[in-house]
C-alpha positions as CSV (number, residue, x, y, z in Angstrom):
1,M,22.5,-65.1,1.8
2,T,26.0,-66.0,3.0
3,A,28.4,-63.7,4.7
4,L,30.5,-63.7,1.5
5,D,27.5,-62.5,-0.5
6,A,26.8,-59.7,2.0
7,T,30.4,-58.5,1.8
8,T,30.6,-58.6,-2.0
9,R,27.2,-56.9,-2.7
10,P,28.4,-53.3,-2.1
11,D,31.4,-54.0,-4.3
12,S,29.1,-55.1,-7.1
13,L,27.0,-52.0,-6.7
14,G,30.1,-49.9,-6.8
15,S,31.3,-51.6,-9.9
16,R,27.9,-51.1,-11.6
17,R,28.2,-47.3,-10.9
18,E,31.8,-47.3,-12.3
19,E,30.6,-49.1,-15.4
20,G,28.0,-46.3,-16.0
21,V,24.9,-48.3,-14.9
22,P,22.5,-45.8,-13.1
23,A,21.5,-46.4,-9.5
24,P,18.1,-47.7,-8.7
25,A,15.4,-45.0,-8.7
26,S,14.4,-45.7,-5.1
27,R,17.9,-44.7,-4.0
28,R,18.0,-41.4,-5.8
29,R,17.4,-38.2,-3.9
30,P,15.7,-35.2,-5.7
31,R,18.0,-32.2,-5.5
32,S,17.0,-28.6,-6.4
33,L,19.0,-27.1,-9.2
34,T,19.0,-23.7,-7.5
35,H,17.9,-23.4,-3.8
36,R,16.3,-25.5,-1.2
37,P,12.4,-25.2,-1.0
38,A,12.7,-23.3,2.3
39,T,14.6,-20.6,0.5
40,G,11.8,-20.2,-2.1
41,V,9.3,-19.8,0.7
42,L,11.4,-17.2,2.4
43,L,11.7,-15.2,-0.8
44,V,8.0,-15.1,-1.5
45,A,7.0,-14.6,2.1
46,P,7.2,-10.7,2.0
47,A,4.9,-10.6,-1.1
48,L,2.5,-13.0,0.5
49,A,2.4,-10.9,3.7
50,L,1.7,-7.7,1.7
51,V,-1.2,-9.4,-0.2
52,A,-2.6,-10.8,3.1
53,F,-2.4,-7.5,4.9
54,F,-3.5,-5.1,2.1
55,A,-5.9,-7.4,0.2
56,L,-7.2,-10.4,2.1
57,A,-7.6,-8.7,5.5
58,P,-9.6,-5.7,4.2
59,L,-11.8,-8.1,2.2
60,V,-12.5,-10.2,5.3
61,L,-13.2,-7.1,7.4
62,A,-15.5,-5.7,4.6
63,L,-17.4,-9.0,4.6
64,F,-17.8,-8.8,8.4
65,I,-18.9,-5.1,8.3
66,S,-21.5,-6.0,5.6
67,F,-23.3,-8.2,8.2
68,T,-23.6,-5.4,10.7
69,N,-25.3,-2.0,11.0
70,W,-21.9,-0.5,11.4
71,P,-22.3,3.3,11.7
72,L,-19.3,5.4,10.9
73,I,-19.4,6.6,14.5
74,G,-21.0,4.6,17.4
75,E,-21.9,1.0,18.4
76,Y,-22.7,-1.7,15.9
77,R,-24.7,-4.9,16.0
78,F,-25.1,-7.9,13.7
79,V,-28.1,-7.7,11.3
80,G,-27.3,-10.8,9.1
81,L,-28.4,-10.4,5.5
82,D,-30.6,-7.4,6.1
83,N,-28.1,-5.0,4.4
84,Y,-28.1,-7.2,1.3
85,L,-31.9,-7.5,1.2
86,Q,-32.4,-3.8,1.7
87,A,-29.8,-3.1,-1.1
88,V,-31.6,-5.2,-3.7
89,Q,-34.9,-3.6,-2.8
90,D,-33.5,-0.1,-2.9
91,P,-34.8,1.8,-6.0
92,G,-32.0,4.3,-5.5
93,M,-29.3,1.6,-6.0
94,W,-31.0,0.3,-9.1
95,K,-31.2,3.8,-10.6
96,A,-27.5,4.4,-9.9
97,L,-26.7,1.1,-11.5
98,R,-28.8,1.8,-14.6
99,Y,-27.1,5.2,-15.0
100,T,-23.7,3.5,-14.6
101,L,-24.6,1.0,-17.3
102,L,-25.8,3.9,-19.6
103,Y,-22.6,5.8,-19.1
104,T,-20.5,2.7,-19.7
105,G,-22.4,2.1,-23.0
106,I,-21.9,5.7,-24.1
107,V,-18.1,5.9,-23.6
108,T,-16.8,2.3,-24.2
109,G,-17.3,2.2,-28.0
110,P,-15.8,5.7,-28.8
111,I,-12.9,5.1,-26.5
112,L,-12.0,1.9,-28.4
113,L,-12.5,3.3,-31.8
114,L,-10.6,6.5,-31.1
115,G,-7.8,4.6,-29.4
116,Y,-7.5,2.3,-32.4
117,G,-7.4,5.2,-34.8
118,L,-4.7,6.9,-32.8
119,A,-2.7,3.7,-32.7
120,V,-2.9,3.4,-36.5
121,L,-1.9,7.0,-36.9
122,V,1.3,6.7,-34.8
123,R,2.3,3.1,-35.3
124,S,4.7,4.0,-38.2
125,N,8.3,5.2,-37.7
126,R,7.7,8.4,-39.7
127,R,9.1,11.6,-38.3
128,G,6.9,13.1,-35.6
129,A,5.3,9.8,-34.6
130,T,6.9,9.9,-31.2
131,V,5.8,13.4,-30.6
132,L,2.2,12.5,-31.5
133,R,2.2,9.5,-29.2
134,T,3.2,11.8,-26.3
135,I,0.6,14.4,-27.2
136,F,-2.2,11.8,-27.5
137,F,-1.2,10.1,-24.2
138,L,-0.7,13.3,-22.3
139,P,-4.4,13.7,-21.2
140,Y,-4.4,10.3,-19.6
141,V,-1.2,11.1,-17.8
142,I,-2.7,14.4,-16.5
143,G,-5.6,12.4,-15.1
144,L,-9.4,12.9,-15.0
145,T,-9.3,14.5,-11.6
146,T,-7.2,17.5,-12.8
147,L,-9.0,17.7,-16.0
148,S,-12.4,17.7,-14.2
149,Y,-11.3,20.7,-12.0
150,M,-10.3,22.5,-15.2
151,L,-13.6,21.7,-16.8
152,V,-15.5,23.1,-13.8
153,L,-14.1,26.5,-14.7
154,E,-14.5,26.2,-18.5
155,A,-18.1,25.0,-18.3
156,Q,-19.4,28.0,-16.2
157,P,-22.3,30.0,-17.7
158,D,-21.3,33.3,-19.4
159,S,-17.6,33.1,-18.3
160,G,-16.4,29.6,-19.4
161,V,-14.5,29.0,-22.6
162,L,-17.0,26.3,-23.6
163,N,-19.9,28.7,-23.7
164,R,-17.9,31.5,-25.3
165,I,-16.9,29.2,-28.2
166,L,-20.5,27.9,-28.7
167,A,-21.8,31.5,-28.5
168,G,-19.2,32.6,-31.1
169,L,-20.4,29.9,-33.4
170,G,-24.0,31.0,-32.9
171,L,-25.0,27.6,-31.4
172,T,-26.0,28.9,-27.9
173,D,-26.5,32.3,-26.2
174,G,-23.5,31.5,-24.0
175,S,-25.4,31.1,-20.7
176,T,-25.9,27.3,-20.8
177,A,-25.5,25.7,-17.3
178,W,-24.0,22.5,-18.5
179,L,-23.4,21.0,-15.1
180,L,-26.8,21.7,-13.6
181,D,-28.8,19.5,-16.0
182,G,-28.7,15.7,-16.0
183,V,-28.6,15.2,-19.8
184,L,-26.2,18.1,-20.5
185,G,-24.0,17.0,-17.5
186,T,-23.8,13.5,-18.9
187,I,-22.8,14.8,-22.3
188,V,-20.0,16.9,-20.8
189,L,-18.8,14.1,-18.7
190,S,-18.8,11.6,-21.5
191,A,-17.0,14.0,-23.9
192,L,-14.3,14.6,-21.2
193,V,-13.7,10.8,-20.8
194,I,-13.8,10.1,-24.5
195,W,-11.2,12.8,-25.0
196,A,-8.9,11.9,-22.1
197,V,-8.9,8.1,-21.9
198,P,-8.2,6.8,-25.4
199,G,-4.5,7.4,-24.9
200,L,-4.3,4.3,-22.8
201,T,-6.1,2.2,-25.4
202,M,-3.8,3.6,-28.0
203,I,-0.7,2.4,-26.1
204,L,-2.2,-1.1,-25.6
205,L,-3.2,-1.5,-29.2
206,L,0.0,0.0,-30.5
207,S,2.2,-2.5,-28.6
208,A,0.1,-5.3,-30.2
209,M,0.3,-3.8,-33.7
210,Q,4.0,-3.6,-33.6
211,G,4.1,-7.4,-33.2
212,V,2.3,-8.0,-36.5
213,P,4.8,-9.4,-39.1
214,G,5.5,-7.0,-41.9
215,E,5.6,-9.8,-44.4
216,V,1.8,-10.3,-43.9
217,Y,1.1,-6.7,-45.0
218,E,3.5,-7.1,-47.9
219,A,1.6,-10.2,-49.1
220,A,-1.7,-8.3,-48.8
221,D,-0.3,-5.5,-50.9
222,I,0.8,-7.9,-53.5
223,D,-2.8,-9.3,-53.6
224,G,-4.2,-5.8,-54.0
225,A,-5.9,-5.6,-50.7
226,S,-7.1,-2.1,-49.7
227,W,-6.1,-0.5,-46.4
228,L,-9.5,-1.2,-44.8
229,R,-9.4,-4.8,-45.9
230,R,-5.9,-5.2,-44.4
231,E,-7.0,-3.7,-41.1
232,W,-10.1,-5.8,-40.8
233,S,-8.7,-9.1,-42.1
234,I,-5.1,-8.9,-40.7
235,T,-4.6,-6.4,-38.0
236,V,-7.8,-6.9,-36.0
237,P,-7.7,-10.7,-35.8
238,I,-4.0,-10.7,-34.7
239,I,-4.4,-8.0,-32.0
240,R,-7.8,-9.3,-30.8
241,P,-6.4,-10.2,-27.3
242,A,-5.2,-6.6,-26.9
243,I,-8.6,-5.3,-28.0
244,G,-10.3,-7.5,-25.5
245,M,-8.0,-6.3,-22.7
246,S,-8.7,-2.7,-23.7
247,L,-12.4,-3.4,-23.5
248,I,-12.2,-5.0,-20.1
249,I,-10.2,-2.1,-18.7
250,S,-12.6,0.4,-20.2
251,V,-15.7,-1.3,-18.8
252,I,-14.3,-1.8,-15.3
253,G,-13.1,1.8,-15.3
254,S,-16.6,3.0,-16.3
255,F,-18.2,0.9,-13.6
256,L,-15.9,2.4,-11.0
257,A,-16.2,6.0,-12.2
258,F,-16.5,8.5,-9.4
259,N,-14.0,11.3,-9.4
260,Q,-15.2,13.2,-12.4
261,F,-18.8,12.9,-11.4
262,F,-18.1,14.0,-7.8
263,I,-16.1,17.1,-9.0
264,L,-18.3,18.2,-11.9
265,T,-21.9,17.4,-10.9
266,K,-21.7,15.8,-7.4
267,G,-24.3,13.3,-8.7
268,G,-26.9,16.0,-9.4
269,P,-29.1,17.6,-10.1
270,G,-30.8,15.4,-7.5
271,T,-29.5,11.9,-8.3
272,D,-29.6,12.2,-12.1
273,T,-25.8,11.7,-12.5
274,T,-25.1,9.5,-9.5
275,T,-23.1,6.4,-10.4
276,I,-23.1,3.2,-8.3
277,V,-19.8,4.2,-6.7
278,G,-21.2,7.6,-5.9
279,F,-24.3,6.0,-4.4
280,V,-22.0,3.9,-2.1
281,Y,-20.1,7.0,-1.2
282,N,-23.3,8.8,-0.2
283,R,-24.5,5.8,1.8
284,A,-21.3,5.6,3.7
285,F,-20.1,9.1,4.3
286,V,-23.3,11.2,4.0
287,E,-25.9,8.9,5.5
288,L,-23.2,7.3,7.8
289,Q,-24.4,3.7,7.1
290,L,-21.1,1.9,6.5
291,G,-22.6,-1.6,6.8
292,S,-25.1,-1.0,4.1
293,A,-22.5,0.7,1.9
294,T,-20.1,-2.2,2.3
295,A,-22.8,-4.7,1.3
296,I,-23.5,-2.7,-1.9
297,S,-19.8,-2.5,-2.6
298,L,-19.5,-6.3,-2.4
299,I,-22.5,-6.7,-4.7
300,L,-20.7,-4.4,-7.1
301,V,-17.5,-6.5,-6.9
302,V,-19.4,-9.6,-7.7
303,F,-21.3,-7.9,-10.6
304,T,-18.1,-6.5,-12.1
305,A,-16.4,-9.9,-11.8
306,L,-19.3,-11.5,-13.6
307,V,-19.2,-8.9,-16.4
308,T,-15.4,-9.4,-16.7
309,I,-15.8,-13.2,-16.9
310,A,-18.5,-12.9,-19.5
311,Q,-16.2,-10.7,-21.6
312,F,-13.4,-13.3,-21.3
313,V,-15.7,-16.1,-22.4
314,L,-17.1,-14.1,-25.4
315,L,-13.6,-13.1,-26.5
316,R,-12.3,-16.7,-26.1
317,G,-15.3,-18.0,-28.1
318,S,-14.6,-15.6,-30.9
319,D,-11.0,-16.7,-31.0
320,E,-12.1,-20.3,-31.4
């Protein structure tokens, strides 16, 4: 290449740009439309730090503790997998897990059905619908802890409102000790949860129902479809993701149930109403075996994750 060619080459490139010919791809530099990449990293750094400090670090510490005989007070030593082996061989843990599954099976279906019914009742824009939504959602806002303390008083033999009402109806003699029997305690606890929790399911399903096009219902009315047929063939398939989310939230909440059991029955009589979380609490803060309790907690985390994944797979399969 001659010196003349070298001097004229830049001019030719410039003329090409002036004529509208794009520059070669190798010479282009990618540019952010908003900020530099470093700016994005700085913006998400506080959130990442919070997640690392409040989620990842405790999880790593819990994993470390599960491999030790960590007492709540005193020295500790490494025991390897002993805590996990003892947990799977502990009949008390399996009893608590079976009871938790039983309780979950009792309350999950009624919560979903009652929440769906409440959502159907208040989804219209008729006068008073907003007031009804507030009333139905109020028990969930008050919370199971407060309601459980109230129920402790109302379920007392001879003096509680529950026994007085049943005695007035001639069903009991008014001296039933509801919270001192495993079966009766489970009935009371389940009734409390089934009454208090459906408000959340109602809100989740109501938000999904409001997204169903009105034209679909009008077409069904023209075809002469009954109300039940419309609900089953139109509403339920469209809001299936919301139903699935409600089920997942309900199942996880039942697996992790503790407050109402601790307040009302304290897991008794004996261990008849001890949930798996209550079993972990007793192992950690009554027996002071924090290493064993942490190992059981991690097993519970894995078990809950598997159940949740199974629900997602089943729901996705039904959508397909």
